[in-house]
N, C-alpha and C positions, 0 to 999 in steps of 0.2 A: 606754388610753383608747379607747373605741369611737368610730366615725365619727359616729353620731347624736348622741352627747354633745358632740362637737366642733362640730357644726353648731348645736346649741342655744347653746353658749357664744358662737359667732360672732354669732348673732342678738342675744343679750343685749348684747354689746359694741357692736353697731351701734345698738341702741336707746339706750344710754347716750351714745353719740357724738352722736346726733341731739338728745337733751335738752340736752346741754352746748352744742351750737351754738345752740340756741334761746335759752338763757340769755345767751350771749355777745351774740347779736344784739339781744336786748331791752335789755341794759345799754348797748350802744353807741347804740341808738336813744334811750334816756333821756338819755344824755349829750349827744347831738346836739340833741335837742329842748329840753331845759331849760337846758343849759349848767352848767358847774361853778361859775360865779360866784354864781348864784342859790341854790345848795345850801350848807348849812353844811359846815364842815370835816370833821366826823365822818361825815356821809353820803357825802361825796366819797371819804373814805378807805375806807369800807366798800364802795363801788362798785368802787373800784380793787382792793381785796382780792378781791372776788367775781370780777372779771375775771381776775385772776391765777390764782385757784383754778380757774376754768373752763378757762383755757388749760392748766394743769397736768393737769387731768382729761382734757382732749382729747388731749394728748400721750400720757398713760398709756393711754387707750383705743386710740389708734392703734398704740401699741407692743404692747398686748395682742392687738389684732386681727392684727397681722403675725406675732406669735409663735404665736398659735393656728393661723393658716394654715400657717406653716412646720411646726409640729408635726403638723398633720393630713396634710400632704404626706409628711412623713417616716414617719409611721405607715403610710400607704398603701404607700409604697415598701418598708418593712420587711415588711409583709404579703405583697407580691408576691414579695419575695426568699425569704421563708420557704416560700411555695408552690412556688417553683422548686427550692428545696433538697429539699423533700419529693419532688418529682417525680424529681429526680436520684437520691435514695436508692432510690426504687422501681425506677428503671432499673437501678441497680447490683445490687439484689437479684434482679431478673429475669435479668440477665446471669450472675450467680453460679449461679442455678438452671439456666440453659441449659448452662453449662460443666459442672456436675455431671452433668446428663443425658447430655451428650456423653461424659464419662468412663465412665459406666455402659455406654453402648452400645458404646464402644470395648473395654471389658473383655469384653462379651458376644461381640464379633467375635473377640477373641483366643481365647476359650474354644472358639468354633466352629472356628477355624482349627487349634487344637491337637487337637481331636477328629478333624478331617479328616486331619491328619498321622498321628495314632495309628492310624486305620483303614487308611491306606495302608501304614504300617509293619507292621501285623498281617497283611496279606494282600490288601488292596485289595478287601474284600468289597463296599464301596459302589460305586455307579455313578460312573465318572469324569465323565460328562456332568453329573450332579447336583452333583458337587464343584466342577467348573469354573463352573457357574452360580452356585453359592453364593459362590465366590470373587469372581466379577464383581460380584455384588450387594454383597458386603462392600467391594470397592474403590470402588463408586459411593457407598456410605454414608460411607466415609472422606472422599471428596471433598466430600460435603455437609457433613460435620462440620467440615472445614477452612474451608469458606465461612462457616458459621455462627460459627465462632471468630473469623474476620477481622471479620465484622460486629459481633460483641460487643466486640471490641477497639476498633473505631472508635467504637462507642457509648460505651464507657467513657471514651475520650479526650475525646469531645465533652461528656460530662457533667462531667468534671473541669474543662474550660475554662469551662463555664457556672458551675460552683461558684466558680471563681476570680474571674470577673466579678462575681458576686453579692457575694462578700466585699469586693471593692473598692468596690462601690456602698454596701454597709452601712457601711464605714469613712467614706466621704465624707458619708453621711447623719448619722452620729454626730458628725462634726466640725461640720457645720452646726447640729446641735441644741445642741451645747456653745456655739457662738458666739451662738445665739439666747438661751440662758439667761444668758450674760454680758451681753448687751444689756439683757435684762429687769432684771437686778440693778442695772445702772448707771442705768436709768430710775427704779427705785425709790429708789436713793440720792439722785438729783437731786430727786425728789419730796419726800423727807424734808427735805432742805435747804431747799427752797422753802416747805414748811409751817412750818418753824421760823422762817424769815424773816417769813412772814405773821403768825405769832403774836406775834413781837417787835414788829412794826409796830402790830398792834392794841392791844397793851398800852401801847405808847408813846403812841398816840393817845388812849387812855382817860385816861392820866395828865395829858396836856397838852391836854385838851379846852377848858379855860377860857382858856388863853393865846392870844394872837393869832398866827395862822399864815397863810402864803400858801396860796391854793387849789391851786397847782400841785403841791406836794409837802410832805414832812415832814422835820424835822431830828432827828438822834439824838445822844445824848451819846457820849463816847469809851468809857465803860464798857459801854454797851449794844452799841456797835459791836464792841468787842473780844470781848464775850461771844458775840455772834452769829457772829463769824468763828471763834472757838474751836469752837463747836458745829458749824459747817459743816465745819471741818477734821476734827473727830472723826467726823462722819458720812461724810466722804469716805474716811477711813482705815478705818472699819468696813466700808464698801462694798467697798473694795479687798481687805481681809482676807477678806471673805465670797466675793468673786470668786475669790481665790487658792485658798481651801479647796474651793470648788465645782469649780474647774479641776482641782485635784489628785484630787478624788473621781472626776470624769469621766474623767481620765487613767487612773486605776486601773481603772475600769470598761472603758475602751477596751482597755487592755492585757490584761485578763482575756478580753475577747471575741476579741482577736487571738490569744491563746494557744489558746483553744478552737478558733478557725478553723484555726490551724496544725496542731493535733492532728487535727482532722477531715480536713484535706488529707493529712497523713501517713498516716492510716489508709486513706484512699481510694487513695493511691499504692501502699501495701502491697497492698491488694486488687487493684489493677491489675497490679502485678508478679506476684502469685500467678496471676491470670488469664492473663497472658502466658506464664508458665512452664508452666501447664497446656496452653495452646494449642501451645507448642513441643513438649511431651511428646507431645501427640496427633499432631502432625505427624511426629515421629520414629517413633512406633508405626505410623502409617499407611505411612511409607516401609518399615518393616520388614515389614509385611504385604504390600506390593507386591513386595518382594524375594523373600519366601517364595512368593508366587504365581508370580513369574517362574521361580524354581527348580523349582517343582512342574511348571509347564508344560514347561520344558526337559527335565526327567527323563521326563515322560509322553511327550513327542515322541520321545526317544531309545528308549524302550521300544517304541513303535509301529514305529519304523524297524528295530529289531532283529528284530521279528517278521516283517517283510516279506521273502520270499526274494529273494536277489540272483542275477540270471541269469549263467550261466557264460560266460566269454569264451575264445576261441581264443588260445592263447599259442604262440609259436615256441619249441619245446622244444630244437631244435638251433640253437645259435648259429653264426654263420659263422666259419670258421677264421681269418678276417682280423682278428677282434676279440679273440682270446684273449689275445695277448701284446702288444697295442698299448697301451703305457703311456708316459707322459711323465714324465721325471725332472726334478727341479729343477736349477738351475744348480749347486748344491753337490752334487747327486747323492744327496740324502737322501730326498725325499718323492716317491714314485711317484704319478702321477695318471693315471687312465685317459683315453684319447682316443677319442671316438666317431667312427668313420669311416663314410662313407656306404656303404650296401650296394651291391655291384656288380650290374649287370644280367646277364641270361642270355646276351646276346650277348658281353659282356666275358668271362664265364667260359668260353664255348666257344672264343673266340679265343685265350685264354690256354692252354687245353688243346691246341688245334691247334698253337700255337707250340712248346709243350713236346714234342709228338709229333714235329714236324719236326726240332727240335734233336736229339732222341734218334736219329732215323733218320740224320741227317747224321753224327752221331758214329759210329754203327755202320758206315756206308759208308766213312767215313775209315779206320776200323780195318781193314775188309775190303780197302780199297785198298792199305794198307800191307802186308797179307799177300800180296795177289796181284801185287805188283810183280815177282815172279820170272817173267819171260817167256822164251820161247825165242829162238834166234838168228834163226830164220826170221821171226818176228814183228817183231823189231827191224829186219830187212832190209826187210820189207814197209812198216813205218812210214817208213823212209827213202825208199822208192820212191814214196810218195804214197798209201798206204792209210790215212792218218790220218783223213780225213773219213768214210770208211765205218765205221771203228771208233767214231768219235764218234756217228754216227747209231744204231748198235746200242746204245750205252750210253744214249742218250736214250730209245729205245723201251723198254729194260728198266726205266728209272726211271719212265716213264709207266705201265707195267704194275703197278708196286709201289704207287703212291700213289692211284690214282683211287678205289679202294673206300673208303678211310677218308675221303676228302674228300666223296664223295657222301653219306655218312651224315650229315654236318653241314650239307648243303645249300649248300656253296660250290663255285664253279667250280674246276676243276683249274688249279693254278698250276705252270708248268714251272720246274724249277730252272735256275739260271744255268749257262751252258756253261763248261767247264773251259778254261783257257788251254793253249795249245800249248806243249809243252816246247821 
């Protein structure tokens, strides 16, 4: 039903309501002005019937007006929700197109990277600067694709939440519409019962027009009363059956719509999962491209370093004699471990050589002394008479003449040897 048709219906119902209110007001004014006592019984009964009919019509018009308003509101809501669903579908299609374009661009970048690798393996005919620039551009494009994929993912999630909200609103609107239909059917059943009662009253008044009756009301026989009650019960049962049938039909329609909505939600979730899997695959491929770029850069850097000449360094070809056999053995005596001793200075080396030379000279002198122990009897007598100090002085002078040349070479002052003890 279109909105302008609903507006026309509402205007028609309002006109009917105004006419009925005018009729009711006129009837009430007649009753108040003339009074029921002055009128005959048939006229008073007809006026009461008209008033009841007017009241029923007024209640019907009010119910119709409320129902039409609720239906108009529900139709507007349904139109809004359908528009929002169309927008969500358009967004999903746009996101799917974006994802497909991203996949195509990623494939192109893979192909370019493979071509660059092939050129490098064949001999590196391409310019390495151009290749590095191309790889940087590809990495930036991969970052942009990742950002676009994240934005598409958030957009898909937002559209799914909007779709779920619209489905909930549609369900609530359908429930309200079913309740309004039930109220309308109940009002129609009550109207039918009231019309049956009015017809019974009019027929009874026509049959008993000549009999004397009080102006306040009318009497009914037991048969008429039982007939009217049976009709009212039948009308109520029919109205209840009609309401139950309509409720079942509306329930089936609601279930069908719910199934359709669930199918649509499942399809959208599948599309979202596919989009997420594509985004993950794109991220993995981007990481692989970055790893390949890093490997290429590292290999390129190593090649450059290998081409640069390394300056020669002076090395100590002759190791010190004190380091050759300096090894530390374990407690068990199994694992020899080298010990790095500090290198001795030049002064220490010279002092060691000097000590070694002095020791060798002392040894030679001691050997010579043992050989020259054979002295004459005159010398022995001279030593006994006091010639010991003079001989000692001669020995000192001879020793000083032997050692000064060697000590002057090393720049040390002459050190006199210790005096021998007297025998």
